[in-house]
Jmol script that loads the backbone (N, CA, C; Angstrom):
load data "model"
ATOM      1  N   MET A   1      64.178  72.106 145.886  1.00  0.00           N
ATOM      2  CA  MET A   1      64.871  71.255 144.953  1.00  0.00           C
ATOM      3  C   MET A   1      65.477  72.060 143.803  1.00  0.00           C
ATOM      4  N   ARG A   2      64.830  73.138 143.412  1.00  0.00           N
ATOM      5  CA  ARG A   2      65.354  73.934 142.303  1.00  0.00           C
ATOM      6  C   ARG A   2      66.640  74.676 142.665  1.00  0.00           C
ATOM      7  N   LYS A   3      66.760  75.116 143.874  1.00  0.00           N
ATOM      8  CA  LYS A   3      67.934  75.882 144.261  1.00  0.00           C
ATOM      9  C   LYS A   3      69.231  75.103 144.100  1.00  0.00           C
ATOM     10  N   PRO A   4      69.335  73.861 144.586  1.00  0.00           N
ATOM     11  CA  PRO A   4      70.597  73.141 144.420  1.00  0.00           C
ATOM     12  C   PRO A   4      70.966  72.907 142.954  1.00  0.00           C
ATOM     13  N   ILE A   5      69.988  72.656 142.097  1.00  0.00           N
ATOM     14  CA  ILE A   5      70.283  72.422 140.680  1.00  0.00           C
ATOM     15  C   ILE A   5      70.775  73.726 140.048  1.00  0.00           C
ATOM     16  N   THR A   6      70.086  74.815 140.302  1.00  0.00           N
ATOM     17  CA  THR A   6      70.500  76.106 139.759  1.00  0.00           C
ATOM     18  C   THR A   6      71.871  76.495 140.285  1.00  0.00           C
ATOM     19  N   HIS A   7      72.094  76.276 141.553  1.00  0.00           N
ATOM     20  CA  HIS A   7      73.373  76.621 142.155  1.00  0.00           C
ATOM     21  C   HIS A   7      74.506  75.780 141.561  1.00  0.00           C
ATOM     22  N   SER A   8      74.276  74.502 141.374  1.00  0.00           N
ATOM     23  CA  SER A   8      75.331  73.653 140.812  1.00  0.00           C
ATOM     24  C   SER A   8      75.574  73.965 139.346  1.00  0.00           C
ATOM     25  N   LEU A   9      74.535  74.315 138.570  1.00  0.00           N
ATOM     26  CA  LEU A   9      74.724  74.711 137.174  1.00  0.00           C
ATOM     27  C   LEU A   9      75.490  76.023 137.091  1.00  0.00           C
ATOM     28  N   PHE A  10      75.184  76.923 138.009  1.00  0.00           N
ATOM     29  CA  PHE A  10      75.894  78.199 138.058  1.00  0.00           C
ATOM     30  C   PHE A  10      77.377  77.977 138.326  1.00  0.00           C
ATOM     31  N   LEU A  11      77.689  77.142 139.309  1.00  0.00           N
ATOM     32  CA  LEU A  11      79.087  76.856 139.617  1.00  0.00           C
ATOM     33  C   LEU A  11      79.782  76.149 138.466  1.00  0.00           C
ATOM     34  N   LEU A  12      79.090  75.238 137.823  1.00  0.00           N
ATOM     35  CA  LEU A  12      79.665  74.513 136.696  1.00  0.00           C
ATOM     36  C   LEU A  12      79.955  75.461 135.537  1.00  0.00           C
ATOM     37  N   ALA A  13      79.029  76.365 135.256  1.00  0.00           N
ATOM     38  CA  ALA A  13      79.204  77.293 134.131  1.00  0.00           C
ATOM     39  C   ALA A  13      80.387  78.226 134.350  1.00  0.00           C
ATOM     40  N   PHE A  14      80.621  78.655 135.587  1.00  0.00           N
ATOM     41  CA  PHE A  14      81.708  79.591 135.828  1.00  0.00           C
ATOM     42  C   PHE A  14      83.025  78.924 136.176  1.00  0.00           C
ATOM     43  N   SER A  15      83.008  77.659 136.531  1.00  0.00           N
ATOM     44  CA  SER A  15      84.268  76.992 136.843  1.00  0.00           C
ATOM     45  C   SER A  15      84.915  76.390 135.614  1.00  0.00           C
ATOM     46  N   LEU A  16      84.147  76.026 134.596  1.00  0.00           N
ATOM     47  CA  LEU A  16      84.727  75.430 133.394  1.00  0.00           C
ATOM     48  C   LEU A  16      85.634  76.390 132.639  1.00  0.00           C
ATOM     49  N   PRO A  17      85.217  77.642 132.380  1.00  0.00           N
ATOM     50  CA  PRO A  17      86.134  78.543 131.677  1.00  0.00           C
ATOM     51  C   PRO A  17      87.431  78.780 132.436  1.00  0.00           C
ATOM     52  N   VAL A  18      87.385  78.838 133.744  1.00  0.00           N
ATOM     53  CA  VAL A  18      88.601  79.056 134.529  1.00  0.00           C
ATOM     54  C   VAL A  18      89.536  77.869 134.383  1.00  0.00           C
ATOM     55  N   ILE A  19      88.977  76.668 134.430  1.00  0.00           N
ATOM     56  CA  ILE A  19      89.795  75.471 134.283  1.00  0.00           C
ATOM     57  C   ILE A  19      90.418  75.432 132.893  1.00  0.00           C
ATOM     58  N   SER A  20      89.637  75.762 131.845  1.00  0.00           N
ATOM     59  CA  SER A  20      90.172  75.683 130.492  1.00  0.00           C
ATOM     60  C   SER A  20      91.236  76.755 130.262  1.00  0.00           C
ATOM     61  N   VAL A  21      91.085  77.946 130.859  1.00  0.00           N
ATOM     62  CA  VAL A  21      92.104  78.986 130.708  1.00  0.00           C
ATOM     63  C   VAL A  21      93.396  78.557 131.371  1.00  0.00           C
ATOM     64  N   GLN A  22      93.303  77.981 132.559  1.00  0.00           N
ATOM     65  CA  GLN A  22      94.505  77.543 133.247  1.00  0.00           C
ATOM     66  C   GLN A  22      95.198  76.432 132.478  1.00  0.00           C
ATOM     67  N   ALA A  23      94.431  75.532 131.889  1.00  0.00           N
ATOM     68  CA  ALA A  23      95.032  74.442 131.130  1.00  0.00           C
ATOM     69  C   ALA A  23      95.694  74.961 129.866  1.00  0.00           C
ATOM     70  N   SER A  24      95.061  75.951 129.188  1.00  0.00           N
ATOM     71  CA  SER A  24      95.657  76.465 127.955  1.00  0.00           C
ATOM     72  C   SER A  24      96.919  77.265 128.249  1.00  0.00           C
ATOM     73  N   GLN A  25      96.978  77.936 129.395  1.00  0.00           N
ATOM     74  CA  GLN A  25      98.183  78.684 129.735  1.00  0.00           C
ATOM     75  C   GLN A  25      99.336  77.748 130.060  1.00  0.00           C
ATOM     76  N   ALA A  26      99.019  76.596 130.597  1.00  0.00           N
ATOM     77  CA  ALA A  26     100.060  75.648 130.963  1.00  0.00           C
ATOM     78  C   ALA A  26     100.681  75.005 129.732  1.00  0.00           C
ATOM     79  N   THR A  27      99.955  74.967 128.606  1.00  0.00           N
ATOM     80  CA  THR A  27     100.465  74.288 127.425  1.00  0.00           C
ATOM     81  C   THR A  27     101.065  75.230 126.390  1.00  0.00           C
ATOM     82  N   LEU A  28     101.198  76.511 126.706  1.00  0.00           N
ATOM     83  CA  LEU A  28     101.794  77.446 125.751  1.00  0.00           C
ATOM     84  C   LEU A  28     103.264  77.106 125.537  1.00  0.00           C
ATOM     85  N   PRO A  29     103.725  77.148 124.300  1.00  0.00           N
ATOM     86  CA  PRO A  29     105.143  76.897 124.066  1.00  0.00           C
ATOM     87  C   PRO A  29     105.985  78.052 124.604  1.00  0.00           C
ATOM     88  N   LEU A  30     107.271  77.808 124.755  1.00  0.00           N
ATOM     89  CA  LEU A  30     108.167  78.843 125.262  1.00  0.00           C
ATOM     90  C   LEU A  30     108.190  80.061 124.354  1.00  0.00           C
ATOM     91  N   HIS A  31     108.204  79.848 123.065  1.00  0.00           N
ATOM     92  CA  HIS A  31     108.234  80.955 122.103  1.00  0.00           C
ATOM     93  C   HIS A  31     106.883  81.025 121.414  1.00  0.00           C
ATOM     94  N   SER A  32     105.921  81.663 122.051  1.00  0.00           N
ATOM     95  CA  SER A  32     104.591  81.775 121.471  1.00  0.00           C
ATOM     96  C   SER A  32     104.605  82.826 120.369  1.00  0.00           C
ATOM     97  N   PRO A  33     103.651  82.788 119.455  1.00  0.00           N
ATOM     98  CA  PRO A  33     103.610  83.790 118.388  1.00  0.00           C
ATOM     99  C   PRO A  33     103.315  85.186 118.900  1.00  0.00           C
ATOM    100  N   TRP A  34     102.899  85.326 120.153  1.00  0.00           N
ATOM    101  CA  TRP A  34     102.577  86.627 120.713  1.00  0.00           C
ATOM    102  C   TRP A  34     103.766  87.272 121.389  1.00  0.00           C
ATOM    103  N   THR A  35     104.894  86.584 121.443  1.00  0.00           N
ATOM    104  CA  THR A  35     106.084  87.139 122.058  1.00  0.00           C
ATOM    105  C   THR A  35     106.718  88.133 121.098  1.00  0.00           C
ATOM    106  N   ILE A  36     107.070  89.294 121.599  1.00  0.00           N
ATOM    107  CA  ILE A  36     107.698  90.325 120.783  1.00  0.00           C
ATOM    108  C   ILE A  36     109.178  90.354 121.132  1.00  0.00           C
ATOM    109  N   GLU A  37     109.998  90.169 120.124  1.00  0.00           N
ATOM    110  CA  GLU A  37     111.431  90.246 120.334  1.00  0.00           C
ATOM    111  C   GLU A  37     111.935  91.564 119.774  1.00  0.00           C
ATOM    112  N   VAL A  38     112.676  92.289 120.572  1.00  0.00           N
ATOM    113  CA  VAL A  38     113.205  93.581 120.159  1.00  0.00           C
ATOM    114  C   VAL A  38     114.657  93.397 119.766  1.00  0.00           C
ATOM    115  N   THR A  39     114.955  93.758 118.531  1.00  0.00           N
ATOM    116  CA  THR A  39     116.332  93.703 118.061  1.00  0.00           C
ATOM    117  C   THR A  39     116.707  95.079 117.541  1.00  0.00           C
ATOM    118  N   SER A  40     117.961  95.405 117.612  1.00  0.00           N
ATOM    119  CA  SER A  40     118.392  96.706 117.108  1.00  0.00           C
ATOM    120  C   SER A  40     119.328  96.499 115.933  1.00  0.00           C
ATOM    121  N   ALA A  41     119.140  97.344 114.934  1.00  0.00           N
ATOM    122  CA  ALA A  41     119.983  97.299 113.750  1.00  0.00           C
ATOM    123  C   ALA A  41     121.143  98.266 113.942  1.00  0.00           C
ATOM    124  N   PRO A  42     122.215  98.091 113.195  1.00  0.00           N
ATOM    125  CA  PRO A  42     123.319  99.047 113.287  1.00  0.00           C
ATOM    126  C   PRO A  42     122.849 100.455 112.916  1.00  0.00           C
ATOM    127  N   ALA A  43     123.419 101.437 113.549  1.00  0.00           N
ATOM    128  CA  ALA A  43     122.975 102.823 113.373  1.00  0.00           C
ATOM    129  C   ALA A  43     123.131 103.300 111.936  1.00  0.00           C
ATOM    130  N   ALA A  44     124.191 102.910 111.252  1.00  0.00           N
ATOM    131  CA  ALA A  44     124.424 103.385 109.886  1.00  0.00           C
ATOM    132  C   ALA A  44     123.350 102.869 108.944  1.00  0.00           C
ATOM    133  N   SER A  45     123.029 101.595 109.009  1.00  0.00           N
ATOM    134  CA  SER A  45     122.024 101.052 108.101  1.00  0.00           C
ATOM    135  C   SER A  45     120.632 101.531 108.486  1.00  0.00           C
ATOM    136  N   ASN A  46     120.405 101.761 109.776  1.00  0.00           N
ATOM    137  CA  ASN A  46     119.110 102.223 110.236  1.00  0.00           C
ATOM    138  C   ASN A  46     118.798 103.611 109.685  1.00  0.00           C
ATOM    139  N   SER A  47     119.756 104.505 109.670  1.00  0.00           N
ATOM    140  CA  SER A  47     119.521 105.853 109.180  1.00  0.00           C
ATOM    141  C   SER A  47     119.419 105.891 107.660  1.00  0.00           C
ATOM    142  N   GLN A  48     120.022 104.955 106.990  1.00  0.00           N
ATOM    143  CA  GLN A  48     119.967 104.944 105.532  1.00  0.00           C
ATOM    144  C   GLN A  48     118.670 104.332 105.025  1.00  0.00           C
ATOM    145  N   THR A  49     118.142 103.317 105.711  1.00  0.00           N
ATOM    146  CA  THR A  49     116.992 102.602 105.182  1.00  0.00           C
ATOM    147  C   THR A  49     115.659 103.164 105.646  1.00  0.00           C
ATOM    148  N   LEU A  50     115.610 103.786 106.811  1.00  0.00           N
ATOM    149  CA  LEU A  50     114.342 104.275 107.331  1.00  0.00           C
ATOM    150  C   LEU A  50     114.208 105.779 107.136  1.00  0.00           C
ATOM    151  N   ASP A  51     113.116 106.171 106.509  1.00  0.00           N
ATOM    152  CA  ASP A  51     112.803 107.591 106.387  1.00  0.00           C
ATOM    153  C   ASP A  51     111.891 107.946 107.545  1.00  0.00           C
ATOM    154  N   GLU A  52     112.251 108.982 108.284  1.00  0.00           N
ATOM    155  CA  GLU A  52     111.425 109.397 109.400  1.00  0.00           C
ATOM    156  C   GLU A  52     110.379 110.378 108.904  1.00  0.00           C
ATOM    157  N   VAL A  53     109.155 109.915 108.841  1.00  0.00           N
ATOM    158  CA  VAL A  53     108.036 110.738 108.422  1.00  0.00           C
ATOM    159  C   VAL A  53     107.360 111.256 109.676  1.00  0.00           C
ATOM    160  N   THR A  54     107.169 112.573 109.740  1.00  0.00           N
ATOM    161  CA  THR A  54     106.450 113.164 110.865  1.00  0.00           C
ATOM    162  C   THR A  54     105.200 113.863 110.348  1.00  0.00           C
ATOM    163  N   ILE A  55     104.115 113.682 111.099  1.00  0.00           N
ATOM    164  CA  ILE A  55     102.834 114.311 110.769  1.00  0.00           C
ATOM    165  C   ILE A  55     102.406 115.111 111.994  1.00  0.00           C
ATOM    166  N   LYS A  56     102.280 116.433 111.821  1.00  0.00           N
ATOM    167  CA  LYS A  56     101.830 117.305 112.907  1.00  0.00           C
ATOM    168  C   LYS A  56     100.608 118.067 112.427  1.00  0.00           C
ATOM    169  N   THR A  57      99.627 118.206 113.300  1.00  0.00           N
ATOM    170  CA  THR A  57      98.414 118.925 112.920  1.00  0.00           C
ATOM    171  C   THR A  57      98.172 120.095 113.847  1.00  0.00           C
ATOM    172  N   GLU A  58      97.574 121.115 113.276  1.00  0.00           N
ATOM    173  CA  GLU A  58      97.146 122.296 114.027  1.00  0.00           C
ATOM    174  C   GLU A  58      95.863 122.783 113.372  1.00  0.00           C
ATOM    175  N   GLY A  59      94.740 122.390 113.961  1.00  0.00           N
ATOM    176  CA  GLY A  59      93.451 122.703 113.335  1.00  0.00           C
ATOM    177  C   GLY A  59      93.291 121.888 112.069  1.00  0.00           C
ATOM    178  N   ARG A  60      93.056 122.585 110.962  1.00  0.00           N
ATOM    179  CA  ARG A  60      92.925 121.915 109.665  1.00  0.00           C
ATOM    180  C   ARG A  60      94.245 121.822 108.913  1.00  0.00           C
ATOM    181  N   ARG A  61      95.282 122.469 109.444  1.00  0.00           N
ATOM    182  CA  ARG A  61      96.582 122.445 108.767  1.00  0.00           C
ATOM    183  C   ARG A  61      97.392 121.229 109.208  1.00  0.00           C
ATOM    184  N   VAL A  62      97.976 120.541 108.240  1.00  0.00           N
ATOM    185  CA  VAL A  62      98.792 119.352 108.494  1.00  0.00           C
ATOM    186  C   VAL A  62     100.191 119.646 107.969  1.00  0.00           C
ATOM    187  N   HIS A  63     101.195 119.520 108.843  1.00  0.00           N
ATOM    188  CA  HIS A  63     102.586 119.723 108.447  1.00  0.00           C
ATOM    189  C   HIS A  63     103.253 118.350 108.387  1.00  0.00           C
ATOM    190  N   ILE A  64     103.802 118.026 107.213  1.00  0.00           N
ATOM    191  CA  ILE A  64     104.429 116.723 106.988  1.00  0.00           C
ATOM    192  C   ILE A  64     105.870 116.949 106.596  1.00  0.00           C
ATOM    193  N   SER A  65     106.773 116.202 107.229  1.00  0.00           N
ATOM    194  CA  SER A  65     108.187 116.290 106.852  1.00  0.00           C
ATOM    195  C   SER A  65     108.751 114.890 106.661  1.00  0.00           C
ATOM    196  N   GLY A  66     109.731 114.791 105.781  1.00  0.00           N
ATOM    197  CA  GLY A  66     110.394 113.524 105.501  1.00  0.00           C
ATOM    198  C   GLY A  66     109.583 112.590 104.630  1.00  0.00           C
ATOM    199  N   ALA A  67     108.684 113.125 103.819  1.00  0.00           N
ATOM    200  CA  ALA A  67     107.822 112.265 103.011  1.00  0.00           C
ATOM    201  C   ALA A  67     107.765 112.715 101.554  1.00  0.00           C
ATOM    202  N   GLU A  68     108.887 113.163 101.024  1.00  0.00           N
ATOM    203  CA  GLU A  68     108.909 113.631  99.635  1.00  0.00           C
ATOM    204  C   GLU A  68     108.572 112.486  98.686  1.00  0.00           C
ATOM    205  N   ASP A  69     107.796 112.792  97.650  1.00  0.00           N
ATOM    206  CA  ASP A  69     107.344 111.835  96.632  1.00  0.00           C
ATOM    207  C   ASP A  69     106.446 110.735  97.206  1.00  0.00           C
ATOM    208  N   LYS A  70     105.756 111.025  98.290  1.00  0.00           N
ATOM    209  CA  LYS A  70     104.788 110.090  98.859  1.00  0.00           C
ATOM    210  C   LYS A  70     103.413 110.724  98.826  1.00  0.00           C
ATOM    211  N   THR A  71     102.409 109.995  99.281  1.00  0.00           N
ATOM    212  CA  THR A  71     101.028 110.475  99.244  1.00  0.00           C
ATOM    213  C   THR A  71     100.450 110.504 100.646  1.00  0.00           C
ATOM    214  N   LEU A  72      99.785 111.602 100.994  1.00  0.00           N
ATOM    215  CA  LEU A  72      99.030 111.704 102.232  1.00  0.00           C
ATOM    216  C   LEU A  72      97.623 111.216 101.929  1.00  0.00           C
ATOM    217  N   GLU A  73      97.211 110.169 102.628  1.00  0.00           N
ATOM    218  CA  GLU A  73      95.865 109.635 102.444  1.00  0.00           C
ATOM    219  C   GLU A  73      95.042 109.968 103.682  1.00  0.00           C
ATOM    220  N   VAL A  74      93.814 110.419 103.467  1.00  0.00           N
ATOM    221  CA  VAL A  74      92.922 110.815 104.557  1.00  0.00           C
ATOM    222  C   VAL A  74      91.743 109.853 104.560  1.00  0.00           C
ATOM    223  N   TYR A  75      91.558 109.157 105.698  1.00  0.00           N
ATOM    224  CA  TYR A  75      90.473 108.203 105.856  1.00  0.00           C
ATOM    225  C   TYR A  75      89.533 108.699 106.950  1.00  0.00           C
ATOM    226  N   ASN A  76      88.225 108.437 106.779  1.00  0.00           N
ATOM    227  CA  ASN A  76      87.304 108.775 107.858  1.00  0.00           C
ATOM    228  C   ASN A  76      87.379 107.687 108.920  1.00  0.00           C
ATOM    229  N   ILE A  77      86.642 107.839 109.997  1.00  0.00           N
ATOM    230  CA  ILE A  77      86.748 106.933 111.138  1.00  0.00           C
ATOM    231  C   ILE A  77      86.267 105.524 110.790  1.00  0.00           C
ATOM    232  N   VAL A  78      85.471 105.374 109.755  1.00  0.00           N
ATOM    233  CA  VAL A  78      84.986 104.073 109.324  1.00  0.00           C
ATOM    234  C   VAL A  78      86.038 103.351 108.481  1.00  0.00           C
ATOM    235  N   GLY A  79      87.004 104.101 107.951  1.00  0.00           N
ATOM    236  CA  GLY A  79      88.059 103.499 107.149  1.00  0.00           C
ATOM    237  C   GLY A  79      87.918 103.748 105.660  1.00  0.00           C
ATOM    238  N   VAL A  80      86.998 104.608 105.273  1.00  0.00           N
ATOM    239  CA  VAL A  80      86.797 104.940 103.868  1.00  0.00           C
ATOM    240  C   VAL A  80      87.727 106.091 103.498  1.00  0.00           C
ATOM    241  N   LYS A  81      88.452 105.929 102.389  1.00  0.00           N
ATOM    242  CA  LYS A  81      89.365 106.979 101.938  1.00  0.00           C
ATOM    243  C   LYS A  81      88.557 108.180 101.467  1.00  0.00           C
ATOM    244  N   VAL A  82      88.837 109.338 102.078  1.00  0.00           N
ATOM    245  CA  VAL A  82      88.106 110.556 101.777  1.00  0.00           C
ATOM    246  C   VAL A  82      88.816 111.344 100.678  1.00  0.00           C
ATOM    247  N   THR A  83      90.120 111.510 100.821  1.00  0.00           N
ATOM    248  CA  THR A  83      90.905 112.260  99.843  1.00  0.00           C
ATOM    249  C   THR A  83      92.374 111.890  99.980  1.00  0.00           C
ATOM    250  N   SER A  84      93.169 112.350  99.039  1.00  0.00           N
ATOM    251  CA  SER A  84      94.614 112.135  99.122  1.00  0.00           C
ATOM    252  C   SER A  84      95.331 113.331  98.508  1.00  0.00           C
ATOM    253  N   TYR A  85      96.539 113.570  98.987  1.00  0.00           N
ATOM    254  CA  TYR A  85      97.358 114.684  98.526  1.00  0.00           C
ATOM    255  C   TYR A  85      98.749 114.165  98.199  1.00  0.00           C
ATOM    256  N   THR A  86      99.344 114.647  97.128  1.00  0.00           N
ATOM    257  CA  THR A  86     100.708 114.282  96.775  1.00  0.00           C
ATOM    258  C   THR A  86     101.669 115.230  97.472  1.00  0.00           C
ATOM    259  N   ILE A  87     102.703 114.671  98.084  1.00  0.00           N
ATOM    260  CA  ILE A  87     103.698 115.477  98.786  1.00  0.00           C
ATOM    261  C   ILE A  87     104.910 115.577  97.876  1.00  0.00           C
ATOM    262  N   ASP A  88     105.200 116.786  97.416  1.00  0.00           N
ATOM    263  CA  ASP A  88     106.269 116.973  96.429  1.00  0.00           C
ATOM    264  C   ASP A  88     107.474 117.728  96.979  1.00  0.00           C
ATOM    265  N   ALA A  89     107.555 117.884  98.289  1.00  0.00           N
ATOM    266  CA  ALA A  89     108.675 118.591  98.902  1.00  0.00           C
ATOM    267  C   ALA A  89     109.071 117.878 100.191  1.00  0.00           C
ATOM    268  N   PRO A  90     110.303 118.088 100.666  1.00  0.00           N
ATOM    269  CA  PRO A  90     110.703 117.443 101.921  1.00  0.00           C
ATOM    270  C   PRO A  90     109.831 117.853 103.104  1.00  0.00           C
ATOM    271  N   GLU A  91     109.359 119.093 103.100  1.00  0.00           N
ATOM    272  CA  GLU A  91     108.432 119.568 104.128  1.00  0.00           C
ATOM    273  C   GLU A  91     107.275 120.258 103.438  1.00  0.00           C
ATOM    274  N   LYS A  92     106.068 119.903 103.850  1.00  0.00           N
ATOM    275  CA  LYS A  92     104.903 120.487 103.195  1.00  0.00           C
ATOM    276  C   LYS A  92     103.795 120.687 104.214  1.00  0.00           C
ATOM    277  N   THR A  93     103.069 121.796 104.070  1.00  0.00           N
ATOM    278  CA  THR A  93     101.905 122.078 104.898  1.00  0.00           C
ATOM    279  C   THR A  93     100.673 122.049 104.006  1.00  0.00           C
ATOM    280  N   ILE A  94      99.693 121.256 104.414  1.00  0.00           N
ATOM    281  CA  ILE A  94      98.468 121.082 103.635  1.00  0.00           C
ATOM    282  C   ILE A  94      97.294 121.499 104.518  1.00  0.00           C
ATOM    283  N   THR A  95      96.369 122.256 103.932  1.00  0.00           N
ATOM    284  CA  THR A  95      95.135 122.599 104.627  1.00  0.00           C
ATOM    285  C   THR A  95      94.059 121.630 104.156  1.00  0.00           C
ATOM    286  N   LEU A  96      93.528 120.840 105.083  1.00  0.00           N
ATOM    287  CA  LEU A  96      92.532 119.827 104.734  1.00  0.00           C
ATOM    288  C   LEU A  96      91.187 120.478 104.464  1.00  0.00           C
ATOM    289  N   SER A  97      90.537 120.022 103.417  1.00  0.00           N
ATOM    290  CA  SER A  97      89.202 120.536 103.088  1.00  0.00           C
ATOM    291  C   SER A  97      88.193 119.400 103.287  1.00  0.00           C
ATOM    292  N   VAL A  98      88.044 119.006 104.538  1.00  0.00           N
ATOM    293  CA  VAL A  98      87.111 117.940 104.899  1.00  0.00           C
ATOM    294  C   VAL A  98      86.192 118.457 105.996  1.00  0.00           C
ATOM    295  N   PRO A  99      84.999 117.879 106.138  1.00  0.00           N
ATOM    296  CA  PRO A  99      84.121 118.301 107.240  1.00  0.00           C
ATOM    297  C   PRO A  99      84.752 117.966 108.588  1.00  0.00           C
ATOM    298  N   ARG A 100      84.301 118.646 109.633  1.00  0.00           N
ATOM    299  CA  ARG A 100      84.879 118.375 110.946  1.00  0.00           C
ATOM    300  C   ARG A 100      84.564 116.949 111.372  1.00  0.00           C
ATOM    301  N   GLY A 101      85.483 116.387 112.157  1.00  0.00           N
ATOM    302  CA  GLY A 101      85.314 115.011 112.613  1.00  0.00           C
ATOM    303  C   GLY A 101      86.664 114.382 112.908  1.00  0.00           C
ATOM    304  N   ILE A 102      86.655 113.080 113.106  1.00  0.00           N
ATOM    305  CA  ILE A 102      87.884 112.343 113.400  1.00  0.00           C
ATOM    306  C   ILE A 102      88.331 111.641 112.129  1.00  0.00           C
ATOM    307  N   TYR A 103      89.614 111.790 111.808  1.00  0.00           N
ATOM    308  CA  TYR A 103      90.170 111.221 110.587  1.00  0.00           C
ATOM    309  C   TYR A 103      91.486 110.507 110.894  1.00  0.00           C
ATOM    310  N   ILE A 104      91.872 109.639 109.988  1.00  0.00           N
ATOM    311  CA  ILE A 104      93.154 108.957 110.071  1.00  0.00           C
ATOM    312  C   ILE A 104      93.985 109.430 108.893  1.00  0.00           C
ATOM    313  N   LEU A 105      95.159 110.000 109.194  1.00  0.00           N
ATOM    314  CA  LEU A 105      96.075 110.480 108.160  1.00  0.00           C
ATOM    315  C   LEU A 105      97.180 109.449 108.019  1.00  0.00           C
ATOM    316  N   ARG A 106      97.480 109.061 106.776  1.00  0.00           N
ATOM    317  CA  ARG A 106      98.501 108.050 106.565  1.00  0.00           C
ATOM    318  C   ARG A 106      99.450 108.486 105.460  1.00  0.00           C
ATOM    319  N   VAL A 107     100.749 108.378 105.752  1.00  0.00           N
ATOM    320  CA  VAL A 107     101.801 108.611 104.776  1.00  0.00           C
ATOM    321  C   VAL A 107     102.712 107.389 104.845  1.00  0.00           C
ATOM    322  N   GLY A 108     102.698 106.562 103.808  1.00  0.00           N
ATOM    323  CA  GLY A 108     103.490 105.333 103.846  1.00  0.00           C
ATOM    324  C   GLY A 108     103.010 104.432 104.966  1.00  0.00           C
ATOM    325  N   LYS A 109     103.909 104.108 105.900  1.00  0.00           N
ATOM    326  CA  LYS A 109     103.563 103.247 107.027  1.00  0.00           C
ATOM    327  C   LYS A 109     103.231 104.026 108.295  1.00  0.00           C
ATOM    328  N   VAL A 110     103.290 105.346 108.232  1.00  0.00           N
ATOM    329  CA  VAL A 110     103.022 106.188 109.395  1.00  0.00           C
ATOM    330  C   VAL A 110     101.566 106.658 109.326  1.00  0.00           C
ATOM    331  N   ALA A 111     100.849 106.465 110.426  1.00  0.00           N
ATOM    332  CA  ALA A 111      99.447 106.874 110.479  1.00  0.00           C
ATOM    333  C   ALA A 111      99.191 107.626 111.787  1.00  0.00           C
ATOM    334  N   ARG A 112      98.307 108.615 111.737  1.00  0.00           N
ATOM    335  CA  ARG A 112      97.931 109.399 112.910  1.00  0.00           C
ATOM    336  C   ARG A 112      96.425 109.588 112.914  1.00  0.00           C
ATOM    337  N   LYS A 113      95.838 109.506 114.090  1.00  0.00           N
ATOM    338  CA  LYS A 113      94.414 109.795 114.251  1.00  0.00           C
ATOM    339  C   LYS A 113      94.316 111.246 114.703  1.00  0.00           C
ATOM    340  N   VAL A 114      93.502 112.038 114.000  1.00  0.00           N
ATOM    341  CA  VAL A 114      93.386 113.463 114.312  1.00  0.00           C
ATOM    342  C   VAL A 114      91.923 113.867 114.399  1.00  0.00           C
ATOM    343  N   ASN A 115      91.695 114.914 115.163  1.00  0.00           N
ATOM    344  CA  ASN A 115      90.366 115.507 115.279  1.00  0.00           C
ATOM    345  C   ASN A 115      90.387 116.829 114.534  1.00  0.00           C
ATOM    346  N   ILE A 116      89.588 116.945 113.495  1.00  0.00           N
ATOM    347  CA  ILE A 116      89.496 118.177 112.715  1.00  0.00           C
ATOM    348  C   ILE A 116      88.323 118.989 113.247  1.00  0.00           C
ATOM    349  N   PRO A 117      88.599 120.179 113.788  1.00  0.00           N
ATOM    350  CA  PRO A 117      87.510 120.998 114.358  1.00  0.00           C
ATOM    351  C   PRO A 117      86.663 121.680 113.298  1.00  0.00           C
TER     352      PRO A 117
END
end "model"
wireframe off; spacefill off
backbone 0.3
color backbone group
């Protein structure tokens, strides 16, 4: 007697989520908030408004270009800000003085995950 009850509860538990997923997919609007639309801006305005910041690392040395008058922020893997450096030239090389580990380097809206040996 126990087997049929356990078996039917098992089937019920695993069939309900499948039914609810199928029903929720059927009711999604055509333009869901998860849809990504790609648009392109004119080339002239794109080059004038966007600064291309590049972050390259080699060991403890970080080479940053296109980020004059901005700040390099260094975060540990937990998200705590460890240190920051002011970038005062169009191209600058900074030697990080942090313990070895994984860090997130951020300049403006550009961020990179790096491994410091």
